[in-house]
Residue, then its C-alpha position, 0 to 999 in steps of 0.5 A: m103436843a108441847v111441854k114448857h120447861t118453866p125455869t128456862g121458858e124453853v118449849h119442847r116437843g113431847n108430853k108431860g109424864g114422858k120424854t121430850g123429842c130431844g130426850f129430857d125426861t119430864r118425870d124428873n122434877p115434874s113441877h118444872w114442866v107444864s103442858s103448852h100449846e106454844r110454838i116449840t123453841c128448842g133447837k135440838n134434834g128431835c124437837k126442832n121442826 
């Protein structure tokens, strides 16, 4: 599953309502995160393929 950070357009590994693979907490500013089926674009450890 992936979540998209709408202000930056970056797609992370993780779920809305939890943490991304690289450690962002999607519960902080939940309106900035949407569930997505797009390819993960984050290059940080934990998110990149």
